[in-house]
N, C-alpha and C positions, 0 to 999 in steps of 0.2 A: 504494498500499500504505499501511497505517497504522503508526505508530511501533511498536505491539506485535508486528507481523508482522516488522519489520526486526530486533528483538531476538530473537525465537524462532527465527531462521533459523540453521540449523546448519550450520558451515562443515566440510567433510571431503572424502572422495574422490568427486569427480564434482559437488561442490557448492562452487565458488570463491568467494571473498568477492565481494558485489554490486558492490564498486568496482572490481574488475578483470574484471567481465564486459563482453562487447561491448555498446555503447550502440546504441539503435535508429537506423538509418541510417548507421552507421559501418562500414567495411570491416573484416573480421577481419585483413586482411594489408595493413596501411598501406604497408609498404615492398615490396609486390609488383610485378609486372609493370606499367610505366606504359602508359597508353593510347597506342595508334599504335605500340607496340614491333614492330619487324620479326622475322620469322622468318627461318631460314637462306635458304630458297628467294628470298624477297624480296629480301634483302640481296645474295644472289649474282646476281641478274638487274639489280638496280640497278648493281652494280660491272661487268657485262659491257656494260651500256648506256653507261656513262660513255666519253667521249671523250678520247683522248691525241693528242698531236703526233709524227708519224713522220716521218722524211726517207726518201723513196722516190724513186730516180733523180735525186737532187740537188734535188728538191723537198719543201717540207715540206706536210702535209696533216694534218687531223685526222681519225681515224678510231676506231671504237669498239674497246674492248679485245676484243671478240668477234672482230671482224675480224682484229686482231692476232694473236690465237690460230690463226684458220684459216690466215693467211698463213704463220706459223711451221711449223704442221703440213703444210702443202703443201711448203714449201721443204724441210723436213727429209726428208720422204718422196721428194722428187726427187733429193736428194743421197744417198739410199741408207741413211737411217737404219732398221734393221731392226724397231725397236719402233714408229715412226711409221707405216710402211707398213699394217700390220694395221688400225691404228686408222683410218686415213684411209679405207681400203677398206671397213671396216665401216659408216662413217658415210655414205659414198657409196651403199652398197647400200641402206642403210635408207632413204635420200632417194629413190633410184629406185623401190623397191618401194611407198612411199606415193604417190609420183606414178603408178605404173602401175595402182593400185587407182581410179584416176578413172573415174567412170562417163561414159556417152555424152553425158549433159547438161553435163558439164564439157569434154568434148573439143570438141563443136560448140555453141560457146555464143553465137557471134556471130550478128546478123541475117542475114548473107549466107549463113552456113551452114545457117541454117534454111530459107531460101528455097530454097536449092539442094535441100536433102532434100524439101521440099514438091514442088518440081517432079518429082523422081525418082519419089516416090509416086504422083504423079498420072499419069506415064507409065505405070507399071507398071499402075496399076488400069485405064487406057483400053485396054491391050493385052490384058488377061485376057480369055479367052472367057466368055460368059455362063453357062455350065454350072458354072464353077469358083467357088468361094466368093472374096469378096474378102479381103484381107489383115485389114481390119478387123473382119470378121465373128466373132463368138465362136466359139473353138474348141470342139468337141464333146468330152464327157468321154470319154477313152479306156477306161474301165472299163465304160461302158454300151454301147460299139460291140460287135456281135457279129461275129466273124471265123468265116466258113465255109470249110473246106478242100475 
């Protein structure tokens, strides 16, 4: 801008002085959140992963804080703490239901399991009569089938 434009600039509402406006390439909030700052979830996960020294059965060992919490919850539930029991049961039920949703590919995932399944399928195919469709044949659309009584 020329010197004449700077003098004619009117300072007022919505028009701050040029000296106080943001400079190009400069942040508007210089004291804002620093780069790499952690949110609560990240900080919580980091703390749960940190390890502490615990004496168990006369021996010292280092385990994560998450494991310490789990041990305390199980021990309090076993001793009859009425607040810890429902919490423990709800956690175990959630884990069991998630494990129960495993598909067949996760249940039979070893090479030995696949070999056994293939031999069973081959045996079934070889014993079926020629008039019956094989299990690998595409099923017919039930809506197109006409049933006569």
